[in-house]
TIDO-163530 format. One record per residue (C-alpha): x, y, z. Coordinates in steps of 0.02 Angstrom, whole numbers, plus 50000, padded with zeros to 5 digits. Example, Ala and Ser with C-alpha at 12.3 -4.5 7.8 and 13.67 -1.06 7.14 Angstrom:
2
506154977550390506844994750357
// end
This chain:
377
517095026851214517275033551042515705042450965515385030650807514755012550796515844996950775515874985550635514524972850723513484988250753513694995950605513214979650526511484981750603511294997150561511394989950364510164977150411509074986950516509115001850371508794990250215507374982650333506434997850369506735008550209505744989950131504374982950252504284998150355504045012250238502665027350259501815019450113501835000650158501665006450359500955021950421499985028050277499245007250243498545009050437498255025750454496795026350295496105009550362495885017550544496825003450619495905001650788498084996450854498775010850730500264998050693500374980650587500434963250688501254956450532502774966650546502824965450726503264946550689504344951550565505294962850700505474945250818505934934950655507324948350618507914947250805507634965250845506154958850991507694951851085509034964951059508854971151265508264951751322509764945151403510474931351331509954917851495508154924351437508264919051261508854936651193510324942751080511074952251259511414965551171511174985351231510585003651196511695007651091510894991350970509114998151004509515015250964510045008750798508385001250755507545014850841508415026850721507935018050563506055016150638506065036650647506765039150497505325029050392504005033750537503805016750573502285011350663502764998150793502584991950970504524991150985505075006251099503745002351224503734983651217505514977951178506564991051258505445000951385504434984351455505974973451434507114986551525505654986051678505354968351714507344961851687507594949751837505854950251898504624935751916503694944351776505054941251659504704923951645502874925151611503084939851463504654939751388504424923151274502944932751201503984948051176505394938751101504184928850982503144944350922501484938650991501464949851155501204968351149501524976851315501154995651371501855007251510500675016851630501495030351714500595046651705499015053551752499075071951702499295081551560501085083851597502525068851623502785069751828503055050951865503445056552031501545064552055500665045852053499265045952172498485029352085498325016852249498884999252275498394991652438498724974952501497254962052480497624943452525499244937352437499244953252311498604969552285496874978952255497304993152103496305007352111496395023151987496885028951809498205033351689498175045851542499325043651387499765025451372500445021851216500025006451143498795003851304497124998951201498094984451105499334978551253499404963151333499984966651470500414981851557501794989951697500855001051783501595012251925500515014452082500875021152249501015007052407501575020052517501985038852535501025054152445501115061252267502525070952237503665059152332504765047052251504575034452405503165023152411502965015852216502864999952160502674992551992501574979051945501524967651778499544969151751498544958751611497214963851497496044952751534496214957551740494264962251800494024980051823495264984551684494774997251563495545007551425494965018851291496185023451140496255039051059497115044750897498805053350924499285068550792500575054650693499005042350696499835030850847498685025650985498535029651156497275026551299496635031451455496555019051549495615014451729495735003151870494314998551979494914985252116495924976251999496634960352080498514955852059499454943952146501314944752241502004939452056501554954451985502584964852088504124969451981505694974252092505324976452285503694985252352504005003752394505535004252321504875005052113505665020852083507375013252068506475001451922505455017651856507085026351813508135011751730506675009951626506205027651591508105032851534508005016151430506515024551341506825042151331508675036751274507505026751128506515041751073507885053951078508835040350930506805038350858507095056850843508725057350761507875045750657506375059350615507635073350583508715063350463507265057950390506575074750370508225080750298508425068750166506595072250091507125091250104508925090850047508175078949882506615093349860507805107449857509085098349730507405094649606506355109949639506825124149519506465142249512507115156649409507875142649300509045136049459508665121549559508305131149750509655123149817510895131749744510235148049846511475152649983510025157250094509495140550091511045131150092511315140350262510145133650337510275114950280512015115850353511625121650502510175107650504511525095650465512655101950608511265100650752510835082150686512665076950697512625084350873510905076350938511665060750849513175061050964512305064551127511155050551086512585037151074513565044251220511885040251325511705023451267513515021351295513595025951474511615018351495512535003151409514315004251566513005007551718514095023951714513175034751869513205050651728512045039751628510355048251697511065066251658511585060551490509895053751447509205069551459510335078451373510125068951233508065069451265508225088951251509315089651120508655077551017506845084451042507465102150991508265095650833506895085950786505585101550776507035112150699507015097150556505425096150529504945114650546506185119650416505745102950304503965110450289504605128850274505765122150114504605112450021503295127350032501565126749999501505108049966502325105150115500655108450216499845095450109499295078350156499895070149998501695074750034502755063350166503675078050257502005084550344501955068350422503835068950518503065085050599501805074950657502905059650722503845072950796502615081050899502005064150999503795059251020504035074951109502915075251232503205054951274504125052851446504685071651479504805086451348506315095851287505905110651430505585095151560507255085751518508095104751518507505108751670508195090951740509875093051678509975109351779509445099151925510565083851918511955098851878511465105352040510675121752002
// end
């Protein structure tokens, strides 16, 4: 497919761009909730507005009341979220979680709340300091008609705010193996469940979750018992591509702010944007962002087509977008000079969002290695 948006997708982009700029701006959302020490890190009112705009139903099949669109459309919204640093549960709830529960009994219970903006979901995978889904050690043992969960999870974005958590646990095999994993949709009210939230660098919230003899019934199983790796891969591919799209937005937002500053800031009687050295750096950054955007769009298209090469391209996009966003925010802070290091200026906030997104579900190094492995090296 060509690497550009269709007319309908362009209309969605224009709608999302206007909405995020007006309702999801840094001042209206990120700074507002951060400065108030919000325990969730985002506004539930804005989440309801996402639902009213139809954003929460982009990946939900039409048969389940959603729009039945694809990853390209979800990425369009996520790029605008990144451009405005809009804090919201969209990435985890409306992308990763929705993709994970498609076709399962859990969708009947939880998707209506996602569609209406009344429910926030989380995905609990990692247990160590780095993203290693195959290293899952948390156990799920059969108990009556269901299972009993014991273990802990870390770096669970919005885990303390979530109404439901999609949890990866081991029903067989050993840590390091992809076989023997099962996914469970766990209600936050389950007895024995605990969450301790921590504020991340970008003011968003993540949690350390504990499960002590948490009982779930058979309907909580998402996919097949012991065959959760396929579902986990599907939701992670959706989430990682979504992160790449948001990182492209972060890079674009940082660059727009920087270029605007280069046009306004004067030195030696002329705008600093007229200095050739800074022009070269800005041109290089523009090129890198366009490459990252193209790689991300290709990954989204392949996912929507169900192409066998999608998994490889997802890691290409995550690695490229991550490194490009890091370049964009570093260049932005440096070209702003001293003011770029202050909290009063917004450019530093882009750097903080970049750091949080880079670590979620595999950093650039993780995905560069994964590209090599999937390519046969």
